[in-house]
C-alpha positions in Angstrom: 53.2 -25.6 81.6 51.4 -25.0 78.4 47.8 -26.7 78.0 48.8 -29.2 75.2 51.8 -30.8 77.9 49.2 -30.9 80.7 46.9 -32.6 78.3 49.9 -35.2 77.4 50.6 -35.7 80.8 46.7 -36.2 82.1 46.3 -38.8 79.1 49.6 -40.3 79.9 48.5 -40.7 83.6 45.2 -42.1 82.3 46.7 -45.0 80.2 49.2 -46.1 83.2 46.0 -46.2 85.4 44.2 -48.2 82.8 47.1 -50.5 82.0 47.8 -51.4 85.5 43.9 -52.0 86.6 43.6 -54.3 83.2 46.8 -56.1 84.2 45.7 -56.6 87.7 42.1 -57.8 87.1 43.5 -60.2 84.7 46.0 -61.4 87.3 43.9 -61.2 90.5 40.3 -60.5 89.4 38.4 -57.5 90.3 37.8 -58.9 93.9 41.3 -59.5 94.7 42.6 -56.0 93.4 42.4 -52.9 95.4 42.7 -49.1 94.5 46.0 -49.1 96.4 47.3 -51.8 94.4 46.4 -50.1 91.0 47.9 -46.7 92.4 51.2 -48.7 93.4 51.5 -50.4 89.7 50.8 -47.2 87.8 53.2 -45.1 90.3 50.5 -42.7 91.5 48.6 -42.0 94.7 45.2 -43.6 95.4 43.9 -40.4 95.1 45.2 -39.6 91.7 43.5 -42.9 90.8 40.0 -41.6 92.4 40.8 -38.3 90.2 40.4 -40.0 87.2 38.2 -42.8 88.0 35.0 -43.1 90.5 36.0 -46.5 91.1 38.5 -49.5 90.7 36.5 -50.8 88.0 36.1 -47.4 86.3 40.0 -47.5 86.2 40.3 -50.2 83.6 37.6 -48.4 81.5 39.1 -45.1 81.5 38.6 -43.8 77.7 41.2 -43.3 74.8 41.1 -39.6 74.3 41.9 -39.9 70.6 38.6 -42.5 70.3 36.7 -40.2 72.2 37.5 -37.1 70.1 37.0 -38.9 66.8 33.5 -40.2 68.4 32.3 -36.7 69.1 33.6 -35.0 65.8 31.7 -37.7 64.0 28.2 -37.2 65.8 28.4 -33.1 65.1 29.0 -34.1 61.4 25.8 -36.4 61.1 23.6 -35.0 58.8 20.4 -33.8 60.0 18.3 -34.6 56.8 19.1 -38.1 56.6 17.8 -41.3 58.4 19.9 -41.3 61.6 20.1 -45.0 62.2 22.1 -45.7 58.9 24.3 -42.7 59.9 25.2 -44.1 63.6 25.6 -47.5 62.1 28.1 -46.4 59.6 29.9 -44.1 62.3 30.3 -47.5 64.8 31.5 -49.4 61.9 34.3 -46.9 61.6 35.1 -46.7 65.0 35.3 -50.7 65.4 37.4 -50.5 62.1 39.8 -48.6 64.1 40.3 -50.8 66.7 42.1 -53.1 63.9 41.0 -56.4 65.7 43.2 -55.5 68.6 46.4 -54.9 66.8 47.2 -51.5 68.1 47.1 -50.2 71.5 43.5 -48.9 71.7 42.6 -52.5 70.2 44.4 -54.6 72.4 42.8 -52.5 75.6 39.3 -53.2 73.9 39.8 -56.7 73.8 41.3 -57.3 77.1 38.4 -55.0 78.7 35.7 -57.1 77.0 37.3 -60.5 77.8 37.4 -59.1 81.5 33.9 -58.0 81.4 32.8 -61.5 79.9 33.2 -62.9 83.4 33.7 -60.0 86.4 30.1 -58.8 86.9 31.2 -55.6 88.7 33.3 -54.9 85.6 30.3 -55.3 83.4 28.2 -53.0 85.8 30.8 -50.3 85.5 30.9 -50.7 81.6 27.2 -50.6 81.2 27.5 -47.3 83.5 29.8 -46.0 81.0 27.8 -47.0 77.8 25.0 -44.9 79.6 26.8 -41.6 80.2 28.3 -41.8 76.5 24.7 -42.1 75.1 23.6 -39.3 77.6 25.9 -37.2 76.1 25.4 -38.3 72.4 21.6 -37.9 72.8 22.3 -34.2 74.2 24.6 -33.4 71.2 22.3 -34.8 68.5 19.0 -33.2 70.0 20.8 -30.0 70.0 22.7 -30.2 66.4 20.2 -32.1 64.6 16.9 -30.6 66.2 15.5 -34.1 66.5 13.2 -35.0 69.5 14.8 -36.7 72.5 12.9 -40.0 72.1 14.0 -40.6 68.3 17.7 -40.0 69.3 17.3 -42.2 72.4 15.9 -44.7 70.2 18.5 -44.8 67.5 21.5 -44.6 69.8 20.3 -47.5 71.9 19.5 -49.5 69.1 22.9 -49.0 67.4 25.0 -49.3 70.9 23.1 -52.7 71.4 24.4 -53.8 67.9 27.9 -52.7 68.9 27.8 -54.8 72.1 26.7 -57.7 70.8 29.6 -57.9 68.3 32.4 -56.9 70.9 30.9 -59.6 73.2 31.3 -62.3 70.1 34.8 -60.6 69.2 36.1 -61.0 72.7 34.7 -64.6 72.8 36.9 -65.9 69.9 39.3 -63.0 68.7 40.7 -65.1 66.2 37.3 -65.7 64.3 35.8 -63.5 61.6 37.4 -60.3 62.9 35.3 -57.2 64.9 34.1 -55.4 62.0 32.9 -58.7 59.9 31.0 -59.7 63.3 29.4 -56.0 63.7 28.2 -56.4 60.1 26.7 -59.9 60.5 24.8 -58.7 63.5 23.4 -55.3 61.7 22.8 -58.0 58.9 20.9 -60.2 61.4 18.8 -57.2 62.5 18.1 -56.3 59.5 16.4 -59.5 58.4 14.3 -59.5 62.0 12.8 -56.4 60.4 15.3 -54.0 62.5 13.4 -54.8 65.8 
């Protein structure tokens, strides 16, 4: 089996596990769903679920590989001689624009995830853990590629991630409102009006 075929099969399994977890959480809640339920719905074994996700909550948050790849490539392309926060903000805006307000598969899953996070504390904790892992990877990448000190990078990443999270929260609460990108732009403008702190 070629590596490309293995990757496609792995990504398909991830999608099936994520979809099963989201559907079951929407129907039964996190507490009413077991790993065995997710495995059965996805057509895999519980062991396979745990191979892809360390918990049932994380199963619903499995990342889309194309989005992760785009994010990683954008990080590496940031310019070391320019202020970091505006670059990260533009990168985040592009990522949110790709979600297309939930009209495509990734966007629909993102909306479902954030709607569940709003009222499922265990899923919220898992989402925070996922964000922290992504921030740590991004910090390591930027510290190495841009030659910046870790504190500068961490502050810029956390600030940007906080605005993204506020936008996602607002959008998930009212997906028929102004839209995800417009909400993100409004959140950035609010931060600017407050002096960026």
